[in-house]
N, CA and C of each residue as an Amber inpcrd file, in Angstrom:
protein
   348
  96.3610000  91.0210000 121.4930000  97.0470000  91.1250000 120.5010000
  98.4010000  90.3120000 119.6010000  99.0200000  90.1910000 118.5630000
 100.3640000  89.4330000 118.7770000 100.6880000  91.2450000 117.7800000
 101.5490000  91.4000000 118.2050000 102.6530000  92.8270000 117.4110000
 103.2880000  92.1580000 116.2330000 103.6060000  92.8130000 115.4370000
 104.4580000  92.3420000 114.1500000 105.1930000  93.7770000 113.9660000
 106.3680000  93.1260000 113.2120000 107.0800000  94.4800000 112.2560000
 107.7110000  93.0600000 111.3330000 107.8440000  94.6880000 110.1590000
 107.7730000  93.1450000 108.8610000 108.1760000  94.3690000 107.9740000
 109.2030000  94.1810000 106.8700000 108.9970000  94.7890000 106.1710000
 108.0120000  94.8330000 104.4600000 108.0640000  95.8570000 103.6260000
 107.4280000  96.0940000 102.8460000 108.6300000  96.8370000 101.4770000
 107.9380000  96.4730000 100.5740000 108.8770000  97.0740000  99.5690000
 107.7590000  97.9560000  98.6140000 108.4780000  99.5580000  98.3860000
 107.5630000 100.3810000  97.2350000 107.9150000 100.9750000  96.3590000
 107.9480000 101.1790000  95.3330000 107.8270000 101.2640000  93.5630000
 109.0980000 102.4100000  93.3720000 109.7520000 102.6100000  93.4970000
 110.6560000 103.6630000  92.9210000 110.8630000 104.6680000  92.2020000
 110.4170000 103.9210000  91.5350000 110.3750000 103.9460000  89.7250000
 110.2430000 105.8210000  88.7210000 110.7390000 105.7470000  88.3480000
 110.5690000 107.3790000  87.4320000 109.3720000 106.7990000  87.0540000
 109.4270000 106.0230000  86.5300000 107.7450000 106.1890000  85.6000000
 106.9550000 104.5300000  85.7040000 106.2990000 104.7990000  86.7860000
 105.3470000 104.0780000  87.4980000 104.1100000 103.7930000  86.5190000
 103.9050000 104.4540000  85.7780000 102.5120000 104.4750000  85.2160000
 102.8880000 103.6320000  84.1350000 104.0670000 103.3700000  83.4500000
 104.5060000 102.9030000  81.9910000 105.0390000 101.5240000  82.4870000
 104.9800000 101.2000000  84.7780000 104.9390000  99.3580000  84.3320000
 107.0710000  99.8400000  84.8570000 107.5500000 100.3150000  83.8960000
 109.3300000 100.1550000  84.5530000 109.4940000 100.2330000  85.8720000
 110.3300000  99.5580000  86.3660000 110.3200000  99.0800000  88.0330000
 111.7280000  99.5580000  87.6540000 112.6980000 100.4080000  88.5480000
 114.2750000 100.8980000  88.2570000 114.4300000 100.6240000  90.4340000
 113.6840000 100.2080000  90.8860000 114.6050000  99.9390000  91.8760000
 113.1130000 100.2880000  93.1820000 113.8140000  99.6520000  94.3450000
 112.2940000  99.9270000  95.5140000 112.3240000 100.7670000  97.0370000
 111.9050000 101.2980000  97.5260000 112.1580000 101.6630000  99.0320000
 112.0020000 100.4680000  99.8210000 112.9180000 100.6370000 100.5880000
 112.2920000  99.1830000 101.1670000 111.4730000  99.9930000 102.6230000
 110.3120000  99.2940000 103.0270000 109.2310000 100.1350000 104.8010000
 109.8850000  98.8970000 105.9400000 109.7660000  99.6600000 107.1720000
 110.0460000  98.9670000 107.9020000 108.6400000  99.4950000 108.6350000
 107.3780000  98.2830000 109.0650000 106.1510000  98.3990000 109.9920000
 106.1780000  97.9700000 110.9130000 105.6710000  98.6450000 112.0660000
 105.3770000  97.9030000 112.9000000 103.7510000  97.8950000 113.4870000
 103.4920000  96.7620000 114.0690000 101.2410000  97.4730000 114.0500000
 101.6170000  96.9560000 115.2790000 101.1380000  97.9850000 116.6100000
 101.4190000  97.4640000 118.0530000 100.1320000  96.8760000 118.6170000
  99.6600000  96.6080000 119.3160000  98.9090000  96.0810000 119.8720000
  97.6770000  96.7320000 120.2460000  97.5620000  97.8370000 119.8720000
  96.5240000  98.3260000 119.7280000  95.9930000  98.1790000 118.5720000
  96.7340000  97.8270000 117.1740000  96.5090000  97.7910000 115.9910000
  97.0080000  99.1530000 115.2160000  97.8500000 100.3830000 115.2560000
  98.1160000 101.3400000 114.8970000  98.9050000 101.1210000 114.6860000
  99.7040000 101.2540000 113.0770000 100.4020000 101.3190000 111.8370000
 101.3130000 102.3430000 112.0770000 103.2030000 101.8970000 112.1240000
 103.9110000 103.1070000 112.1010000 104.9350000 101.9800000 111.2270000
 105.6310000 103.3470000 110.2410000 106.1060000 102.9160000 109.5680000
 107.9940000 103.9800000 109.6450000 108.5730000 103.3480000 108.6570000
 110.3900000 104.2420000 108.5920000 110.2550000 103.5480000 107.1370000
 110.4780000 104.5740000 106.6620000 110.8060000 104.4400000 105.6130000
 112.0310000 104.9840000 104.6700000 112.8470000 104.2180000 104.0690000
 114.3050000 104.5830000 103.4450000 113.8240000 105.5070000 101.8840000
 114.2000000 106.8600000 102.4280000 114.3350000 108.0820000 101.3470000
 115.4950000 108.3850000 101.0840000 116.0450000 108.4500000  99.2240000
 117.0090000 109.6350000  99.2080000 116.2790000 110.6880000  99.9020000
 117.9340000 111.4720000 100.1710000 118.3440000 113.0710000 101.0550000
 117.6310000 113.9920000  99.6850000 118.1820000 114.0100000  98.5170000
 117.7590000 114.1080000  97.4590000 116.5860000 114.1490000  96.6260000
 115.3060000 114.2150000  96.4790000 114.1250000 114.2160000  95.8060000
 114.2440000 115.1500000  94.6190000 113.5630000 113.8560000  93.3620000
 113.5890000 114.8690000  92.0950000 111.7900000 114.6330000  91.8800000
 111.5790000 116.1180000  91.6500000 109.9780000 115.5510000  91.1000000
 109.4130000 115.2750000  89.8500000 110.2610000 115.7520000  88.7430000
 109.8520000 115.6440000  87.5320000 111.1210000 113.9270000  86.6030000
 109.7270000 112.7830000  85.9340000 110.5150000 111.6530000  86.4300000
 111.7860000 111.7580000  85.1500000 111.5780000 112.7210000  84.4120000
 112.8000000 112.9180000  83.9320000 114.0980000 113.0460000  84.4760000
 114.1770000 114.3040000  85.4890000 115.2270000 114.2870000  86.3780000
 115.7240000 113.2080000  87.2070000 114.4320000 112.6310000  87.3260000
 114.8060000 110.8760000  88.7940000 114.8230000 110.1690000  87.9330000
 115.3550000 109.9670000  86.4350000 115.2310000 109.5390000  85.8250000
 117.0060000 109.6100000  85.4020000 117.5730000 110.1950000  84.8870000
 118.7170000 110.6550000  84.6460000 119.4070000 110.4880000  86.0500000
 118.7450000 111.1860000  87.1870000 119.8790000 110.6530000  88.2450000
 120.0110000 109.5630000  88.5180000 118.4610000 108.2350000  88.1440000
 119.3890000 106.6430000  88.3080000 120.0930000 106.5060000  87.5650000
 120.1470000 106.6990000  86.1080000 121.3610000 106.4970000  85.1050000
 122.7020000 106.9390000  85.8810000 122.7130000 108.0100000  85.9210000
 124.2570000 108.4030000  86.2280000 124.7710000 107.6470000  87.2300000
 123.8860000 107.3230000  87.9840000 124.1320000 106.0290000  89.7310000
 124.6830000 104.7340000  89.3620000 123.2740000 104.6720000  88.7880000
 123.3800000 102.9530000  88.2150000 124.1910000 102.5970000  86.9940000
 124.1980000 103.7180000  86.4630000 125.8940000 103.0950000  84.7670000
 126.6030000 103.9350000  84.8030000 126.7120000 105.3210000  85.2920000
 127.9840000 105.8370000  85.0600000 128.8680000 105.9830000  86.0280000
 128.6650000 105.3190000  87.0180000 129.3110000 105.3980000  88.9170000
 130.0000000 104.6420000  88.7920000 131.5540000 103.8140000  89.1740000
 131.8590000 102.6390000  88.9600000 131.7580000 102.2450000  90.2190000
 130.8820000 102.9130000  91.4580000 131.1380000 102.5670000  92.7310000
 132.1880000 102.6470000  93.5290000 133.1140000 102.9110000  93.5120000
 134.3450000 103.7060000  94.1800000 134.1240000 104.6710000  94.6840000
 133.1600000 105.7350000  94.8320000 133.5120000 106.6730000  95.4480000
 131.8870000 106.4720000  95.8420000 131.4780000 106.4120000  96.9630000
 129.6930000 106.1610000  97.3350000 129.2170000 107.2370000  97.8950000
 129.7010000 109.3070000  97.2900000 129.4240000 110.1690000  97.5620000
 128.8540000 110.8710000  96.2940000 128.9420000 109.5370000  94.5870000
 128.8480000 110.9910000  94.0950000 127.1070000 109.9900000  93.5080000
 126.3600000 110.1950000  94.5400000 125.0010000 109.6150000  94.2860000
 124.3770000 111.0630000  93.8500000 123.9400000 111.0920000  92.5770000
 122.9530000 112.6520000  92.3710000 121.3480000 112.2580000  93.7690000
 121.4970000 111.1380000  94.4870000 119.9650000 111.0380000  95.4410000
 120.6390000 111.2490000  96.7890000 122.5740000 111.6180000  96.9130000
 122.8830000 111.6270000  98.1640000 122.3930000 110.7320000  99.3340000
 122.4320000 111.1810000 100.4230000 122.2510000 110.1240000 101.6170000
 121.2930000 109.6760000 101.7040000 121.3970000 108.4270000 102.0210000
 119.9380000 107.6480000 102.2560000 119.5370000 107.6070000 104.0610000
 118.1460000 108.3680000 103.6760000 117.6090000 108.3260000 105.3470000
 116.0370000 108.2970000 105.6860000 115.9240000 108.1090000 106.5560000
 114.7160000 107.4820000 107.0750000 113.5890000 108.4170000 107.6710000
 112.3170000 108.3980000 107.0860000 111.4110000 109.0130000 107.4060000
 110.0370000 108.1600000 108.1100000 109.7630000 108.5150000 109.4020000
 108.6800000 107.8840000 110.2490000 107.6690000 108.1760000 110.2730000
 107.0160000 107.5940000 109.6580000 104.8630000 108.3270000 110.0820000
 104.3520000 106.9920000 110.2480000 103.4530000 107.6180000 110.5810000
 102.1080000 106.8430000 111.4390000 101.2440000 105.3690000 110.5040000
 101.5130000 106.1730000 109.4420000 100.8980000 105.0410000 108.3620000
 100.9910000 104.8250000 107.3360000 101.1910000 103.6400000 105.9940000
 101.2230000 103.9430000 105.1480000  99.9540000 103.0330000 104.5800000
  99.5830000 103.9360000 103.6270000  98.5550000 103.4530000 102.7910000
  98.8620000 101.9410000 101.8650000  97.7360000 101.3590000 101.7790000
  97.5370000  99.8350000 101.5130000  98.8590000  98.8400000 101.2860000
  99.5070000  99.1180000 102.8470000 101.1680000  98.5980000 103.5250000
 100.5420000  96.6850000 103.4190000  98.7450000  96.6350000 103.1470000
  98.6530000  94.9100000 103.4360000  98.9380000  94.2420000 101.9660000
  99.2530000  95.3470000 101.1920000  98.2780000  94.7840000  99.2030000
  99.9770000  94.7110000  99.2610000 101.2020000  95.2340000  99.8200000
 102.3340000  94.8950000  99.2380000 102.9690000  93.8490000  99.3760000
 104.0880000  93.2170000  99.3500000 104.9070000  92.4680000  99.1270000
 105.8300000  92.3670000 100.3100000 105.6630000  91.8000000 101.3900000
 106.1210000  92.1390000 102.7610000 107.0760000  90.6620000 103.5570000
 108.4770000  90.9840000 104.1430000 108.6870000  89.7160000 104.7730000
 108.5880000  90.2720000 106.0440000 108.1730000  89.0880000 107.5590000
 107.7980000  89.4300000 108.1720000 109.4730000  89.3410000 108.7280000
 109.6050000  90.6520000 110.0030000 110.8610000  90.2140000 110.5740000
 110.5900000  89.3990000 112.4780000 109.3530000  90.2410000 112.8940000
 108.9610000  89.5080000 114.2310000 107.9160000  89.5420000 114.6100000
 108.0750000  88.2580000 115.3140000 105.9870000  88.9210000 115.9390000
 106.0740000  88.3500000 117.1610000 105.6460000  89.1630000 118.4000000
 105.6000000  88.6930000 118.8950000 104.3300000  89.6080000 120.6470000
 104.4430000  89.6330000 121.5130000 103.0960000  89.8920000 122.0260000
 103.3930000  91.6750000 122.0600000 104.7330000  92.1090000 122.8640000
 105.7070000  93.0420000 122.7750000 106.6130000  93.5390000 122.4140000
 106.8950000  94.1460000 121.2370000 107.8330000  94.9440000 120.0740000
 108.1930000  95.6400000 120.4710000 107.6160000  97.0470000 121.2610000
 107.6610000  98.1720000 121.4170000 109.2500000  98.2250000 121.2700000
 110.0450000  97.6850000 122.2770000 111.8140000  98.1370000 122.8190000
 111.8820000  98.1620000 121.3490000 111.9880000  97.3630000 120.6830000
 112.1950000  97.0720000 119.2870000 112.2850000  97.8360000 118.2940000
 111.1780000  98.1850000 118.4430000 110.6420000  99.5320000 117.1050000
 112.0780000 100.4570000 117.9010000 111.3280000 100.9070000 118.9000000
 111.6540000 102.1810000 119.6210000 113.2760000 102.0610000 119.3480000
 114.3710000 101.3310000 119.1600000 115.3600000 100.9190000 118.9440000
 115.8790000 100.8210000 118.0770000 114.6560000 100.1630000 116.8270000
 115.4040000 100.4850000 115.5280000 114.7520000 102.1680000 114.3570000
 113.8620000 102.9110000 115.6410000 113.0760000 104.0700000 115.3060000
 114.2390000 104.8580000 115.5820000 115.2240000 104.7070000 116.5200000
 116.6880000 105.9120000 117.2840000 117.4670000 105.3660000 116.4340000
 118.0560000 104.3180000 116.1440000 118.9170000 103.9900000 115.0180000
 119.0880000 104.6950000 113.7740000 117.2520000 104.4540000 113.3460000
 117.1520000 105.4250000 111.6980000 117.5280000 106.8700000 111.7320000
 117.4100000 107.6400000 112.5640000 117.2900000 108.6510000 113.0270000
 117.9450000 109.4950000 113.5070000 119.1120000 108.5250000 113.3040000
 120.2900000 109.6400000 113.5690000 120.4580000 110.4970000 112.3750000
């Protein structure tokens, strides 16, 4: 079985149930030769559990910041979370990065760089 590395994009919206899309998280996906699904997802260091707080943080970052100071984001730094699977990945928009018989070394390199 050929292995694949591809990107999917998940909704990072504060109001997904209303259809408002404020942004997306990129998820790197790796399907190994055994069919096991691994992921690296870019997520903010500071998560907001309430929609209003998340929306206000988005407004502050996108509307009130001039971009000159890259440390003023209420979401703080972007970090990677490693997971063994992601639900519904086959239904998400995707972009193929690589497909070959053995991509394990490339995936391990991507994982080691992301988890620093």
